[in-house]
N, C-alpha and C positions, 0 to 999 in steps of 0.2 A: 808384127801384125801378120795374120794369116787369113785364109779364106775358108778353110775346111774342105778344100778339094785335095784329096790325097794324090800325090804325084808318084809315089813309089812305095813298095814294101821293102823293109829292111829285115835282116835276120840277126838276132842277138848272137854274137860270136863269143863274147866273154863278159862275165860279171865279176867285178873285183871290189871288195869292201876296203875302205881306207878311212879308219876312224868311223865317224857317223856318215860319211859320204859313200856313194856307190858309183864306181866308174863302169860305164856301159860301153862296150865295143860292138859296133854294128857293121855288118857287111851289106853293102848296097851298090847298085849300079850307078848311083849319083855321087858316090864318094869322090870321084875325080873332078867333080864340079864344085866341091865344097872348099872352104878355106878356114883356117884357124880363126876362132872368135865369131864364127857365123852362127846365127840362131836357126835351129831346126826343130820342128814340132814332132814329138815321138808319142804316138797315141794321144795327141792333143796337148802334150806337155812341152813347153818351150825350153830347150836345153842348148847350151853353148858347146860348139865343137872345140875340143882342147888338144886333139892329136889326130893326125892323118897318116896312114901307112898303107900304101897300095890301095886295095879296095875296102879297107877297114878304116873306120874313124871312131873316136871315143868322145863321149860326153860325160859330164858328172852331175849326178843328182844329189842335192843336199838333204838333210834330215827332214826339213819342212816339206819338200817334194815327196819324199818317201812316205811320210805320214798321211798326206792328203790325196794321193793318187794311187793308181795300180802299178806304178813303176817298180815298187819293191817286190811285186809278185812275178816280175819277168823271169823267164828261165832261158837257159842257153838253147839255141835253135828255134826259139819262138819268133813269130813274125810281129813286126810293129809297123803301124801306119806312119809314113814320113811326109812332111811338107816343109819346104823352105819358105822363109819369109816372102811376102808378096812384094812385087815391084810396084811402085806408085803409078806407073803408066799402064798396068795390066787391067783387064776386066776383073770385076769382083763377081766371079761365077757362083760362089757360095754365099757366105755372109761374113760380117766383121767378126773375126776370131782373134783373141789376144794370146792364146797359148797359156792361159792361166786357169787351171782346172779349179772349179768351184767345189766339187765334191765328187764322190763316187756313187755308183748305183749298182744294183744287182739285176742281171737278166732273170726275169721270172717266167717268160714264155717266148717260144718261137713257133710261129704257125706258118706253114707253107701254103700259099694261096695261088695256085695255078700259074706258077712261074715267078712269083715274087714271094717275099717273106715279110711277116709282121713280127717285129721284135718288141717286147714290152719290158720296161725297166722300172724298178721300184727304188725310191731314194728316201733318205731321212729328211723330214720337213723341219728339223730343228734349226737349220741354217736359213730358213725362210726363202729358199729359192722356189721359183714357180715356172711352170710352162703354160703356154696358151695354145689353143687349137689353131693349127696352121702357122704357128710361130716357129722360130728357128731354135735349134738345139745342136750342140756338138757332142757326139758320142765317140770316144777314142779318137778325137781329132777330125771326125767326118761331119761335115755340115749336112744337117737333115731337117726335114719339116715334121713337126709334131702332129700326131693324130691321137685321138682318144686321150686328151689331156685330163688328168684327175689331180687331186690334192697332192698325192705322194707317188704317182706313177704316170707314165705316158708310154705311147707306142710310136714307132717309126716304121714306115714301109720301105723296104729295101729292094731295089730293082736288081736284076741279074748282074749288070755291069758293076754296081757297087759291091754286091756280094762277092763277086769273083776277084775284084781288084783291091779289096781292103781286108782287114782282119775280121770282118763280119762272118766270113766263111768258117772261122774257127771258134767263134763265140758259142758257148753252150749255156743252157739254163744253169743258174747259180754263179756264173762268172761275174767278176767285178769289172766295171767299165768306168772310164773317166767322163765326167760331164762338165761342159762349160755352157752355162746358160747365156742367153742372148744379152749382150752388153747394154743395148738400148733398153730392154725390158728391166734390167737390174737397176739402171738409173731412174727409170720411171717409178719402179716399186719403192726405191729408197726415198725419192721425193714425196711420194704419197704417204709413206710411213711417217715422215717428218711432219706432215700436216696434221696428223691425228693427235 
């Protein structure tokens, strides 16, 4: 379980294919605090630490993860958003995030607005995911509030702190991002669909 509050940026050090799996080695200042078998969210994708060496650690993504997220698109030296699993006695500063990406979206617009940015993302409606105005959404692991919710797209407002301390500073129009829709909203929608 995560909160969507990014605690660190990691740098992709090495990518290694192993059959249908991808081993991803990350350099991070939090590596010395990790342990083998720990869950860490990478751009919102929960992956298990399988090796630690100095300031580098390795996680493995299986084919299912590579098919449904932007993890397959990672390149060496690219930054990733990192968040360790939440502690039960901590404040929930973001929202309840599972680290299970529902689908990807593409950035279709970035507008700077006097010191902040409005990012707009478009996603495929075939999976029946929805956003609501002022609801929660996770974009590349970052807990955000939806603005301008539409059937297949939404926007988020990014403050300078978030822009400078997450991968939002490197997102460009056309880039693919990971989306995790609000878990409470997903349950409500599913229950409503079953009533029809």
